[in-house]
N, C-alpha and C positions, 0 to 999 in steps of 0.2 A: 268492761264494756268494749274495750279495744279488741279483745279477743273475738267477740261476737262480730264486730264490724269486719275484721279480717276474714271471717268465715265466708262473707258474701263478696269479697273482693278477690276474685280469682280470674286467671286468664286461661282460656282454652288453648291448648296446643293442638294444632292441626294433626290429625292422624290419617294416614293413608292405609285403608284396608282394601285388599283386593279379594273379591269373592271368586273362587274358582269353582265353576260348575262342571261336574262330570257329565259328559254327554250321555243321554239315555240311549241304550242300545236299541237297534231297530226292532228286535224281537219283542222288546218290552213295549215299545210304542205301538206295535201292531196287535198287542194283546187286548182282549175284551177288558172292560173296567174291572178292577179288583182293588182290594186293600193291600197296598204294597208292604205294609208292616205285618201282614198275616201270611204265614207259610201256606196254610191251607187255601186261602183265597187266591194266592198267586198260582198254586198248583191247579186249582179248579179252572182259573182263567187260561192257563197254558193248555189244559186238557180240552177245553172247548174252542180254542182259538181257530182251529180249522173248520169249525162248524157254525160259528156265530153268525156269519152272513146268511147262510142257508136258513138257520133258525129264525133270524130276523125277518126274512122274506115269508116264512111260514106263518109267523105271528101276524105280519101285515095282511096276508091272504085271509086269515081267519077274521080279523077285524073288518076287512073290506066286505067279506061275505055277510057278517052280522050287520054291517051298515046297509048293505043292499036290502036286507030283510027289514030294515027300519029299526033295528034293536040296538046296534052298537054292542060293545062288550066291555065289561069291567075286567080288571086284572084277574080277579078270582075266577070269573066265568071263563076267561080265555085260558088260564092255566089248567082249569079242570077239563074243559072241552078238549084241549090239546094233550092232556096228561103230562104236563111239564111241571117242574118244581118252580116255586115262586122266584128263586134266584136264577132261574134260566129264563122264565117268561118276562118278568118285569124289566130287566136291563135291555132286552130287545125292544120292548114297547117304548121305553124311555128314549132309546136311540131313534126310533121312528118319529117320536115327537120332536126331537132335536132336528131331524131331517125334514120336518113339517109335512110328513106323509100321514100322520095321525094327529088328531086334535081332541081336546077336552070339549065335549058337546054341551057342557053346562048342565047336563042331566045327572042326577044322583039316584042310585038305587039302594035299597036297604041291603046291608051286608051283615055278616056275623058281628062285626065291631063298628056299628054306626052306619055311615053312608059311604058308598063307593062311587068313584068317577066313572062315567060311561064314555068310552073312547070311540070315535068315529074315524073312518078313513076319509081322506080328502077326495073331492069329486074328480079332479083331473086324473087321479090315480085309478078311479073306479072304472074308467073306460078300458083299462088294461086287464081288468078282472072279469073274466067270462067263462 
């Protein structure tokens, strides 16, 4: 029984651990979102880096136009209308949501796999689209 009691009587010795963080290079911070553990994802992000902002603006203009028509746009509709790949269109739309330029309208439309969110452009931005 003594051995078991000793098992629970222990003292913690303080340890000092220092975490050293490697600074993230600027070119990586400026890259579009990607899976850092995937060579192909990183390569794709590097390849689109110079075009991501222009693509994001084109995606916004498309959603704004569909909003003016009273329709809004699902991701599937947007990528088909613009002839973009899912992995090009969706990250730009996600960024627009983060910037609060585009929002979930609460409307759902039938899609291939269930229901799809209909995205609308914000009104204050609509004044710029003509």
